CHARMM-style PDB file with segment names, atoms N, HN, CA, C and O in Angstrom:
ATOM      1  N   GLU     1     178.835-111.792 -53.629  1.00  0.00      PROA
ATOM      2  CA  GLU     1     179.819-111.218 -54.527  1.00  0.00      PROA
ATOM      3  C   GLU     1     180.565-112.346 -55.239  1.00  0.00      PROA
ATOM      4  O   GLU     1     181.101-113.250 -54.598  1.00  0.00      PROA
ATOM      5  N   TYR     2     180.590-112.282 -56.558  1.00  0.00      PROA
ATOM      6  HN  TYR     2     180.155-111.548 -57.079  1.00  0.00      PROA
ATOM      7  CA  TYR     2     181.313-113.271 -57.357  1.00  0.00      PROA
ATOM      8  C   TYR     2     182.804-112.946 -57.341  1.00  0.00      PROA
ATOM      9  O   TYR     2     183.214-111.818 -57.613  1.00  0.00      PROA
ATOM     10  N   VAL     3     183.595-113.952 -57.019  1.00  0.00      PROA
ATOM     11  HN  VAL     3     183.261-114.868 -56.798  1.00  0.00      PROA
ATOM     12  CA  VAL     3     185.045-113.792 -57.020  1.00  0.00      PROA
ATOM     13  C   VAL     3     185.651-114.950 -57.796  1.00  0.00      PROA
ATOM     14  O   VAL     3     184.983-115.949 -58.064  1.00  0.00      PROA
ATOM     15  N   GLU     4     186.916-114.808 -58.154  1.00  0.00      PROA
ATOM     16  HN  GLU     4     187.458-113.997 -57.936  1.00  0.00      PROA
ATOM     17  CA  GLU     4     187.616-115.897 -58.828  1.00  0.00      PROA
ATOM     18  C   GLU     4     187.785-117.050 -57.846  1.00  0.00      PROA
ATOM     19  O   GLU     4     188.198-116.853 -56.703  1.00  0.00      PROA
ATOM     20  N   CYS     5     187.456-118.265 -58.310  1.00  0.00      PROA
ATOM     21  HN  CYS     5     187.120-118.426 -59.238  1.00  0.00      PROA
ATOM     22  CA  CYS     5     187.433-119.433 -57.436  1.00  0.00      PROA
ATOM     23  C   CYS     5     188.310-120.534 -58.018  1.00  0.00      PROA
ATOM     24  O   CYS     5     188.262-120.799 -59.219  1.00  0.00      PROA
ATOM     25  N   THR     6     189.108-121.174 -57.174  1.00  0.00      PROA
ATOM     26  HN  THR     6     189.148-120.959 -56.198  1.00  0.00      PROA
ATOM     27  CA  THR     6     189.924-122.309 -57.583  1.00  0.00      PROA
ATOM     28  C   THR     6     189.253-123.583 -57.096  1.00  0.00      PROA
ATOM     29  O   THR     6     188.992-123.744 -55.903  1.00  0.00      PROA
ATOM     30  N   ILE     7     188.977-124.488 -58.031  1.00  0.00      PROA
ATOM     31  HN  ILE     7     189.190-124.357 -58.999  1.00  0.00      PROA
ATOM     32  CA  ILE     7     188.381-125.775 -57.689  1.00  0.00      PROA
ATOM     33  C   ILE     7     189.479-126.818 -57.738  1.00  0.00      PROA
ATOM     34  O   ILE     7     190.157-126.965 -58.755  1.00  0.00      PROA
ATOM     35  N   SER     8     189.659-127.552 -56.631  1.00  0.00      PROA
ATOM     36  HN  SER     8     189.108-127.433 -55.805  1.00  0.00      PROA
ATOM     37  CA  SER     8     190.700-128.568 -56.517  1.00  0.00      PROA
ATOM     38  C   SER     8     190.052-129.933 -56.353  1.00  0.00      PROA
ATOM     39  O   SER     8     189.162-130.113 -55.522  1.00  0.00      PROA
ATOM     40  N   CYS     9     190.508-130.897 -57.155  1.00  0.00      PROA
ATOM     41  HN  CYS     9     191.231-130.751 -57.830  1.00  0.00      PROA
ATOM     42  CA  CYS     9     189.998-132.265 -57.079  1.00  0.00      PROA
ATOM     43  C   CYS     9     190.989-133.134 -56.307  1.00  0.00      PROA
ATOM     44  O   CYS     9     192.175-132.815 -56.224  1.00  0.00      PROA
ATOM     45  N   ALA    10     190.496-134.219 -55.751  1.00  0.00      PROA
ATOM     46  HN  ALA    10     189.532-134.478 -55.819  1.00  0.00      PROA
ATOM     47  CA  ALA    10     191.351-135.156 -55.021  1.00  0.00      PROA
ATOM     48  C   ALA    10     192.397-135.794 -55.934  1.00  0.00      PROA
ATOM     49  O   ALA    10     193.444-136.232 -55.458  1.00  0.00      PROA
ATOM     50  N   CYS    11     192.124-135.851 -57.246  1.00  0.00      PROA
ATOM     51  HN  CYS    11     191.273-135.495 -57.633  1.00  0.00      PROA
ATOM     52  CA  CYS    11     193.081-136.440 -58.186  1.00  0.00      PROA
ATOM     53  C   CYS    11     194.238-135.496 -58.497  1.00  0.00      PROA
ATOM     54  O   CYS    11     195.220-135.903 -59.118  1.00  0.00      PROA
ATOM     55  N   GLY    12     194.126-134.235 -58.068  1.00  0.00      PROA
ATOM     56  HN  GLY    12     193.328-133.905 -57.564  1.00  0.00      PROA
ATOM     57  CA  GLY    12     195.197-133.277 -58.310  1.00  0.00      PROA
ATOM     58  C   GLY    12     194.850-132.233 -59.354  1.00  0.00      PROA
ATOM     59  O   GLY    12     195.563-131.238 -59.482  1.00  0.00      PROA
ATOM     60  N   ASN    13     193.793-132.429 -60.093  1.00  0.00      PROA
ATOM     61  HN  ASN    13     193.214-133.237 -59.989  1.00  0.00      PROA
ATOM     62  CA  ASN    13     193.371-131.486 -61.116  1.00  0.00      PROA
ATOM     63  C   ASN    13     192.813-130.223 -60.461  1.00  0.00      PROA
ATOM     64  O   ASN    13     192.073-130.301 -59.480  1.00  0.00      PROA
ATOM     65  N   THR    14     193.170-129.067 -61.008  1.00  0.00      PROA
ATOM     66  HN  THR    14     193.771-129.004 -61.805  1.00  0.00      PROA
ATOM     67  CA  THR    14     192.622-127.799 -60.526  1.00  0.00      PROA
ATOM     68  C   THR    14     192.187-126.968 -61.718  1.00  0.00      PROA
ATOM     69  O   THR    14     192.775-127.050 -62.796  1.00  0.00      PROA
ATOM     70  N   PHE    15     191.165-126.178 -61.516  1.00  0.00      PROA
ATOM     71  HN  PHE    15     190.687-126.111 -60.640  1.00  0.00      PROA
ATOM     72  CA  PHE    15     190.755-125.225 -62.536  1.00  0.00      PROA
ATOM     73  C   PHE    15     190.113-124.029 -61.856  1.00  0.00      PROA
ATOM     74  O   PHE    15     189.752-124.077 -60.680  1.00  0.00      PROA
ATOM     75  N   THR    16     189.979-122.960 -62.619  1.00  0.00      PROA
ATOM     76  HN  THR    16     190.272-122.921 -63.575  1.00  0.00      PROA
ATOM     77  CA  THR    16     189.494-121.701 -62.078  1.00  0.00      PROA
ATOM     78  C   THR    16     188.161-121.345 -62.711  1.00  0.00      PROA
ATOM     79  O   THR    16     187.954-121.525 -63.911  1.00  0.00      PROA
ATOM     80  N   THR    17     187.273-120.841 -61.891  1.00  0.00      PROA
ATOM     81  HN  THR    17     187.441-120.694 -60.916  1.00  0.00      PROA
ATOM     82  CA  THR    17     185.971-120.363 -62.342  1.00  0.00      PROA
ATOM     83  C   THR    17     185.576-119.204 -61.434  1.00  0.00      PROA
ATOM     84  O   THR    17     186.418-118.670 -60.713  1.00  0.00      PROA
ATOM     85  N   ARG    18     184.330-118.817 -61.462  1.00  0.00      PROA
ATOM     86  HN  ARG    18     183.646-119.250 -62.048  1.00  0.00      PROA
ATOM     87  CA  ARG    18     183.858-117.761 -60.571  1.00  0.00      PROA
ATOM     88  C   ARG    18     182.768-118.322 -59.672  1.00  0.00      PROA
ATOM     89  O   ARG    18     181.935-119.117 -60.106  1.00  0.00      PROA
ATOM     90  N   SER    19     182.784-117.898 -58.420  1.00  0.00      PROA
ATOM     91  HN  SER    19     183.460-117.251 -58.067  1.00  0.00      PROA
ATOM     92  CA  SER    19     181.813-118.376 -57.442  1.00  0.00      PROA
ATOM     93  C   SER    19     181.734-117.384 -56.293  1.00  0.00      PROA
ATOM     94  O   SER    19     182.458-116.389 -56.259  1.00  0.00      PROA
ATOM     95  N   THR    20     180.853-117.669 -55.363  1.00  0.00      PROA
ATOM     96  HN  THR    20     180.265-118.478 -55.390  1.00  0.00      PROA
ATOM     97  CA  THR    20     180.773-116.844 -54.161  1.00  0.00      PROA
ATOM     98  C   THR    20     181.797-117.292 -53.127  1.00  0.00      PROA
ATOM     99  O   THR    20     182.005-116.618 -52.118  1.00  0.00      PROA
ATOM    100  N   LYS    21     182.439-118.439 -53.382  1.00  0.00      PROA
ATOM    101  HN  LYS    21     182.270-118.986 -54.202  1.00  0.00      PROA
ATOM    102  CA  LYS    21     183.506-118.933 -52.506  1.00  0.00      PROA
ATOM    103  C   LYS    21     184.844-118.775 -53.213  1.00  0.00      PROA
ATOM    104  O   LYS    21     184.900-118.758 -54.443  1.00  0.00      PROA
ATOM    105  N   LYS    22     185.915-118.661 -52.446  1.00  0.00      PROA
ATOM    106  HN  LYS    22     185.869-118.675 -51.448  1.00  0.00      PROA
ATOM    107  CA  LYS    22     187.242-118.500 -53.036  1.00  0.00      PROA
ATOM    108  C   LYS    22     187.865-119.827 -53.418  1.00  0.00      PROA
ATOM    109  O   LYS    22     188.678-119.890 -54.341  1.00  0.00      PROA
ATOM    110  N   GLU    23     187.487-120.903 -52.709  1.00  0.00      PROA
ATOM    111  HN  GLU    23     186.827-120.852 -51.960  1.00  0.00      PROA
ATOM    112  CA  GLU    23     188.084-122.213 -52.958  1.00  0.00      PROA
ATOM    113  C   GLU    23     187.037-123.299 -52.733  1.00  0.00      PROA
ATOM    114  O   GLU    23     186.263-123.246 -51.777  1.00  0.00      PROA
ATOM    115  N   ILE    24     187.025-124.293 -53.640  1.00  0.00      PROA
ATOM    116  HN  ILE    24     187.653-124.336 -54.417  1.00  0.00      PROA
ATOM    117  CA  ILE    24     186.127-125.441 -53.517  1.00  0.00      PROA
ATOM    118  C   ILE    24     186.961-126.696 -53.722  1.00  0.00      PROA
ATOM    119  O   ILE    24     187.778-126.770 -54.641  1.00  0.00      PROA
ATOM    120  N   ARG    25     186.747-127.678 -52.859  1.00  0.00      PROA
ATOM    121  HN  ARG    25     186.084-127.618 -52.113  1.00  0.00      PROA
ATOM    122  CA  ARG    25     187.438-128.965 -52.993  1.00  0.00      PROA
ATOM    123  C   ARG    25     186.412-130.039 -53.319  1.00  0.00      PROA
ATOM    124  O   ARG    25     185.377-130.142 -52.661  1.00  0.00      PROA
ATOM    125  N   VAL    26     186.707-130.850 -54.354  1.00  0.00      PROA
ATOM    126  HN  VAL    26     187.548-130.767 -54.889  1.00  0.00      PROA
ATOM    127  CA  VAL    26     185.805-131.920 -54.774  1.00  0.00      PROA
ATOM    128  C   VAL    26     186.553-133.248 -54.769  1.00  0.00      PROA
ATOM    129  O   VAL    26     187.781-133.279 -54.852  1.00  0.00      PROA
ATOM    130  N   GLU    27     185.802-134.346 -54.672  1.00  0.00      PROA
ATOM    131  HN  GLU    27     184.805-134.321 -54.604  1.00  0.00      PROA
ATOM    132  CA  GLU    27     186.416-135.672 -54.659  1.00  0.00      PROA
ATOM    133  C   GLU    27     186.604-136.232 -56.060  1.00  0.00      PROA
ATOM    134  O   GLU    27     187.488-137.059 -56.281  1.00  0.00      PROA
ATOM    135  N   ILE    28     185.784-135.792 -57.012  1.00  0.00      PROA
ATOM    136  HN  ILE    28     185.066-135.119 -56.833  1.00  0.00      PROA
ATOM    137  CA  ILE    28     185.851-136.343 -58.363  1.00  0.00      PROA
ATOM    138  C   ILE    28     185.525-135.242 -59.369  1.00  0.00      PROA
ATOM    139  O   ILE    28     184.679-134.383 -59.118  1.00  0.00      PROA
ATOM    140  N   CYS    29     186.212-135.283 -60.511  1.00  0.00      PROA
ATOM    141  HN  CYS    29     186.899-135.981 -60.714  1.00  0.00      PROA
ATOM    142  CA  CYS    29     186.005-134.273 -61.546  1.00  0.00      PROA
ATOM    143  C   CYS    29     185.978-134.958 -62.910  1.00  0.00      PROA
ATOM    144  O   CYS    29     186.050-136.184 -62.994  1.00  0.00      PROA
ATOM    145  N   SER    30     185.875-134.175 -63.967  1.00  0.00      PROA
ATOM    146  HN  SER    30     185.817-133.179 -63.900  1.00  0.00      PROA
ATOM    147  CA  SER    30     185.806-134.746 -65.311  1.00  0.00      PROA
ATOM    148  C   SER    30     187.112-135.419 -65.732  1.00  0.00      PROA
ATOM    149  O   SER    30     187.111-136.225 -66.663  1.00  0.00      PROA
ATOM    150  N   GLN    31     188.227-135.104 -65.066  1.00  0.00      PROA
ATOM    151  HN  GLN    31     188.228-134.449 -64.310  1.00  0.00      PROA
ATOM    152  CA  GLN    31     189.504-135.731 -65.400  1.00  0.00      PROA
ATOM    153  C   GLN    31     189.646-137.124 -64.805  1.00  0.00      PROA
ATOM    154  O   GLN    31     190.447-137.921 -65.293  1.00  0.00      PROA
ATOM    155  N   CYS    32     188.879-137.434 -63.753  1.00  0.00      PROA
ATOM    156  HN  CYS    32     188.228-136.786 -63.356  1.00  0.00      PROA
ATOM    157  CA  CYS    32     189.027-138.739 -63.105  1.00  0.00      PROA
ATOM    158  C   CYS    32     187.721-139.534 -63.033  1.00  0.00      PROA
ATOM    159  O   CYS    32     187.742-140.688 -62.607  1.00  0.00      PROA
ATOM    160  N   HSD    33     186.589-138.954 -63.435  1.00  0.00      PROA
ATOM    161  HN  HSD    33     186.573-138.016 -63.781  1.00  0.00      PROA
ATOM    162  CA  HSD    33     185.311-139.668 -63.386  1.00  0.00      PROA
ATOM    163  C   HSD    33     185.261-140.712 -64.502  1.00  0.00      PROA
ATOM    164  O   HSD    33     185.595-140.402 -65.646  1.00  0.00      PROA
ATOM    165  N   PRO    34     184.848-141.948 -64.186  1.00  0.00      PROA
ATOM    166  CA  PRO    34     184.816-143.026 -65.184  1.00  0.00      PROA
ATOM    167  C   PRO    34     183.978-142.704 -66.419  1.00  0.00      PROA
ATOM    168  O   PRO    34     184.308-143.179 -67.506  1.00  0.00      PROA
ATOM    169  N   PHE    35     182.918-141.924 -66.297  1.00  0.00      PROA
ATOM    170  HN  PHE    35     182.650-141.538 -65.414  1.00  0.00      PROA
ATOM    171  CA  PHE    35     182.096-141.575 -67.454  1.00  0.00      PROA
ATOM    172  C   PHE    35     182.898-140.792 -68.483  1.00  0.00      PROA
ATOM    173  O   PHE    35     182.751-141.020 -69.683  1.00  0.00      PROA
ATOM    174  N   PHE    36     183.738-139.881 -68.033  1.00  0.00      PROA
ATOM    175  HN  PHE    36     183.858-139.696 -67.058  1.00  0.00      PROA
ATOM    176  CA  PHE    36     184.518-139.043 -68.933  1.00  0.00      PROA
ATOM    177  C   PHE    36     185.820-139.699 -69.372  1.00  0.00      PROA
ATOM    178  O   PHE    36     186.292-139.438 -70.479  1.00  0.00      PROA
ATOM    179  N   THR    37     186.413-140.545 -68.531  1.00  0.00      PROA
ATOM    180  HN  THR    37     186.030-140.757 -67.632  1.00  0.00      PROA
ATOM    181  CA  THR    37     187.695-141.164 -68.868  1.00  0.00      PROA
ATOM    182  C   THR    37     187.534-142.427 -69.699  1.00  0.00      PROA
ATOM    183  O   THR    37     188.483-142.867 -70.348  1.00  0.00      PROA
ATOM    184  N   GLY    38     186.328-143.022 -69.687  1.00  0.00      PROA
ATOM    185  HN  GLY    38     185.556-142.665 -69.160  1.00  0.00      PROA
ATOM    186  CA  GLY    38     186.102-144.243 -70.458  1.00  0.00      PROA
ATOM    187  C   GLY    38     186.577-145.495 -69.744  1.00  0.00      PROA
ATOM    188  O   GLY    38     186.530-146.584 -70.316  1.00  0.00      PROA
ATOM    189  N   THR    39     187.031-145.363 -68.516  1.00  0.00      PROA
ATOM    190  HN  THR    39     187.069-144.479 -68.052  1.00  0.00      PROA
ATOM    191  CA  THR    39     187.450-146.531 -67.746  1.00  0.00      PROA
ATOM    192  C   THR    39     186.381-146.845 -66.713  1.00  0.00      PROA
ATOM    193  O   THR    39     185.648-145.965 -66.264  1.00  0.00      PROA
ATOM    194  N   GLN    40     186.310-148.101 -66.352  1.00  0.00      PROA
ATOM    195  HN  GLN    40     186.906-148.816 -66.717  1.00  0.00      PROA
ATOM    196  CA  GLN    40     185.331-148.501 -65.358  1.00  0.00      PROA
ATOM    197  C   GLN    40     186.026-149.316 -64.297  1.00  0.00      PROA
ATOM    198  O   GLN    40     186.816-150.210 -64.600  1.00  0.00      PROA
ATOM    199  N   LYS    41     185.730-149.006 -63.056  1.00  0.00      PROA
ATOM    200  HN  LYS    41     185.089-148.279 -62.810  1.00  0.00      PROA
ATOM    201  CA  LYS    41     186.325-149.729 -61.944  1.00  0.00      PROA
ATOM    202  C   LYS    41     185.219-150.479 -61.223  1.00  0.00      PROA
ATOM    203  O   LYS    41     184.164-149.917 -60.929  1.00  0.00      PROA
ATOM    204  N   PHE    42     185.464-151.746 -60.941  1.00  0.00      PROA
ATOM    205  HN  PHE    42     186.321-152.202 -61.179  1.00  0.00      PROA
ATOM    206  CA  PHE    42     184.541-152.523 -60.132  1.00  0.00      PROA
ATOM    207  C   PHE    42     185.192-152.703 -58.780  1.00  0.00      PROA
ATOM    208  O   PHE    42     186.202-153.393 -58.643  1.00  0.00      PROA
ATOM    209  N   ILE    43     184.603-152.079 -57.793  1.00  0.00      PROA
ATOM    210  HN  ILE    43     183.782-151.518 -57.904  1.00  0.00      PROA
ATOM    211  CA  ILE    43     185.170-152.150 -56.455  1.00  0.00      PROA
ATOM    212  C   ILE    43     184.241-152.970 -55.578  1.00  0.00      PROA
ATOM    213  O   ILE    43     183.083-152.606 -55.370  1.00  0.00      PROA
ATOM    214  N   ASP    44     184.749-154.059 -55.074  1.00  0.00      PROA
ATOM    215  HN  ASP    44     185.689-154.354 -55.243  1.00  0.00      PROA
ATOM    216  CA  ASP    44     183.998-154.903 -54.153  1.00  0.00      PROA
ATOM    217  C   ASP    44     184.612-154.708 -52.776  1.00  0.00      PROA
ATOM    218  O   ASP    44     185.473-155.478 -52.350  1.00  0.00      PROA
ATOM    219  N   SER    45     184.163-153.679 -52.095  1.00  0.00      PROA
ATOM    220  HN  SER    45     183.463-153.053 -52.441  1.00  0.00      PROA
ATOM    221  CA  SER    45     184.742-153.322 -50.803  1.00  0.00      PROA
ATOM    222  C   SER    45     184.620-154.451 -49.804  1.00  0.00      PROA
ATOM    223  O   SER    45     183.519-154.872 -49.449  1.00  0.00      PROA
ATOM    224  N   ALA    46     185.757-154.932 -49.357  1.00  0.00      PROA
ATOM    225  HN  ALA    46     186.651-154.590 -49.645  1.00  0.00      PROA
ATOM    226  CA  ALA    46     185.852-155.969 -48.326  1.00  0.00      PROA
ATOM    227  C   ALA    46     185.065-157.218 -48.687  1.00  0.00      PROA
ATOM    228  O   ALA    46     184.548-157.902 -47.804  1.00  0.00      PROA
ATOM    229  N   GLY    47     184.967-157.523 -49.975  1.00  0.00      PROA
ATOM    230  HN  GLY    47     185.387-156.967 -50.693  1.00  0.00      PROA
ATOM    231  CA  GLY    47     184.294-158.748 -50.403  1.00  0.00      PROA
ATOM    232  C   GLY    47     182.833-158.806 -50.002  1.00  0.00      PROA
ATOM    233  O   GLY    47     182.362-159.841 -49.529  1.00  0.00      PROA
ATOM    234  N   ARG    48     182.112-157.716 -50.182  1.00  0.00      PROA
ATOM    235  HN  ARG    48     182.494-156.875 -50.566  1.00  0.00      PROA
ATOM    236  CA  ARG    48     180.722-157.656 -49.737  1.00  0.00      PROA
ATOM    237  C   ARG    48     179.851-158.716 -50.398  1.00  0.00      PROA
ATOM    238  O   ARG    48     178.973-159.292 -49.755  1.00  0.00      PROA
ATOM    239  N   ILE    49     180.088-158.973 -51.671  1.00  0.00      PROA
ATOM    240  HN  ILE    49     180.801-158.505 -52.193  1.00  0.00      PROA
ATOM    241  CA  ILE    49     179.284-159.975 -52.369  1.00  0.00      PROA
ATOM    242  C   ILE    49     179.535-161.353 -51.782  1.00  0.00      PROA
ATOM    243  O   ILE    49     178.592-162.093 -51.504  1.00  0.00      PROA
ATOM    244  N   GLU    50     180.796-161.700 -51.594  1.00  0.00      PROA
ATOM    245  HN  GLU    50     181.563-161.099 -51.819  1.00  0.00      PROA
ATOM    246  CA  GLU    50     181.130-163.002 -51.017  1.00  0.00      PROA
ATOM    247  C   GLU    50     180.612-163.111 -49.585  1.00  0.00      PROA
ATOM    248  O   GLU    50     180.140-164.170 -49.170  1.00  0.00      PROA
ATOM    249  N   LYS    51     180.698-162.033 -48.844  1.00  0.00      PROA
ATOM    250  HN  LYS    51     181.081-161.173 -49.180  1.00  0.00      PROA
ATOM    251  CA  LYS    51     180.218-162.021 -47.463  1.00  0.00      PROA
ATOM    252  C   LYS    51     178.707-162.269 -47.421  1.00  0.00      PROA
ATOM    253  O   LYS    51     178.219-163.007 -46.565  1.00  0.00      PROA
ATOM    254  N   PHE    52     177.979-161.653 -48.340  1.00  0.00      PROA
ATOM    255  HN  PHE    52     178.376-161.053 -49.035  1.00  0.00      PROA
ATOM    256  CA  PHE    52     176.535-161.851 -48.413  1.00  0.00      PROA
ATOM    257  C   PHE    52     176.200-163.296 -48.767  1.00  0.00      PROA
ATOM    258  O   PHE    52     175.339-163.916 -48.143  1.00  0.00      PROA
ATOM    259  N   LYS    53     176.894-163.826 -49.781  1.00  0.00      PROA
ATOM    260  HN  LYS    53     177.594-163.322 -50.288  1.00  0.00      PROA
ATOM    261  CA  LYS    53     176.645-165.210 -50.195  1.00  0.00      PROA
ATOM    262  C   LYS    53     176.971-166.192 -49.079  1.00  0.00      PROA
ATOM    263  O   LYS    53     176.275-167.193 -48.907  1.00  0.00      PROA
ATOM    264  N   LYS    54     178.019-165.910 -48.326  1.00  0.00      PROA
ATOM    265  HN  LYS    54     178.584-165.097 -48.465  1.00  0.00      PROA
ATOM    266  CA  LYS    54     178.406-166.795 -47.225  1.00  0.00      PROA
ATOM    267  C   LYS    54     177.354-166.761 -46.118  1.00  0.00      PROA
ATOM    268  O   LYS    54     177.040-167.788 -45.517  1.00  0.00      PROA
ATOM    269  N   LYS    55     176.818-165.580 -45.858  1.00  0.00      PROA
ATOM    270  HN  LYS    55     177.073-164.745 -46.347  1.00  0.00      PROA
ATOM    271  CA  LYS    55     175.839-165.423 -44.785  1.00  0.00      PROA
ATOM    272  C   LYS    55     174.477-165.999 -45.159  1.00  0.00      PROA
ATOM    273  O   LYS    55     173.845-166.676 -44.347  1.00  0.00      PROA
ATOM    274  N   TYR    56     174.018-165.733 -46.390  1.00  0.00      PROA
ATOM    275  HN  TYR    56     174.531-165.183 -47.050  1.00  0.00      PROA
ATOM    276  CA  TYR    56     172.672-166.125 -46.778  1.00  0.00      PROA
ATOM    277  C   TYR    56     172.625-167.294 -47.758  1.00  0.00      PROA
ATOM    278  O   TYR    56     171.550-167.830 -48.028  1.00  0.00      PROA
ATOM    279  N   GLY    57     173.753-167.686 -48.282  1.00  0.00      PROA
ATOM    280  HN  GLY    57     174.626-167.251 -48.063  1.00  0.00      PROA
ATOM    281  CA  GLY    57     173.787-168.787 -49.237  1.00  0.00      PROA
ATOM    282  C   GLY    57     173.193-168.364 -50.571  1.00  0.00      PROA
ATOM    283  O   GLY    57     173.076-167.173 -50.862  1.00  0.00      PROA
ATOM    284  N   ASP    58     172.826-169.334 -51.365  1.00  0.00      PROA
ATOM    285  HN  ASP    58     172.921-170.301 -51.129  1.00  0.00      PROA
ATOM    286  CA  ASP    58     172.243-169.067 -52.681  1.00  0.00      PROA
ATOM    287  C   ASP    58     170.727-169.041 -52.529  1.00  0.00      PROA
ATOM    288  O   ASP    58     170.060-170.063 -52.692  1.00  0.00      PROA
ATOM    289  N   ILE    59     170.189-167.870 -52.217  1.00  0.00      PROA
ATOM    290  HN  ILE    59     170.731-167.040 -52.084  1.00  0.00      PROA
ATOM    291  CA  ILE    59     168.759-167.724 -51.953  1.00  0.00      PROA
ATOM    292  C   ILE    59     167.998-167.654 -53.269  1.00  0.00      PROA
ATOM    293  O   ILE    59     168.363-166.898 -54.169  1.00  0.00      PROA
ATOM    294  N   LYS    60     166.957-168.432 -53.370  1.00  0.00      PROA
ATOM    295  HN  LYS    60     166.661-169.046 -52.638  1.00  0.00      PROA
ATOM    296  CA  LYS    60     166.056-168.386 -54.525  1.00  0.00      PROA
ATOM    297  C   LYS    60     164.786-167.677 -54.076  1.00  0.00      PROA
ATOM    298  O   LYS    60     164.187-168.042 -53.064  1.00  0.00      PROA
ATOM    299  N   LEU    61     164.382-166.670 -54.826  1.00  0.00      PROA
ATOM    300  HN  LEU    61     164.869-166.374 -55.648  1.00  0.00      PROA
ATOM    301  CA  LEU    61     163.163-165.956 -54.488  1.00  0.00      PROA
ATOM    302  C   LEU    61     161.990-166.672 -55.129  1.00  0.00      PROA
ATOM    303  O   LEU    61     161.969-166.860 -56.345  1.00  0.00      PROA
ATOM    304  N   GLY    62     161.035-167.066 -54.346  1.00  0.00      PROA
ATOM    305  HN  GLY    62     161.053-166.914 -53.358  1.00  0.00      PROA
ATOM    306  CA  GLY    62     159.861-167.775 -54.850  1.00  0.00      PROA
ATOM    307  C   GLY    62     158.648-166.882 -54.834  1.00  0.00      PROA
ATOM    308  O   GLY    62     158.605-165.855 -54.157  1.00  0.00      PROA
ATOM    309  N   LYS    63     157.659-167.305 -55.604  1.00  0.00      PROA
ATOM    310  HN  LYS    63     157.693-168.140 -56.154  1.00  0.00      PROA
ATOM    311  CA  LYS    63     156.416-166.526 -55.650  1.00  0.00      PROA
ATOM    312  C   LYS    63     155.329-167.246 -54.927  1.00  0.00      PROA
ATOM    313  OT1 LYS    63     154.204-166.752 -54.855  1.00  0.00      PROA
TER     314      LYS     63
END
């Protein structure tokens, strides 16, 4: 059965549509997704790139 559904995003945006569920929660929507907002975030969680370079050094791939 289709009922009115409220979709809530982690950014705080909400909108209404119809679904078989009454409520849906999402982590990202068109109001906060970088593709739609035109902003880009580069997230280097816990310095993963530096951690890799420190562990393996500057590896050259040979043939």
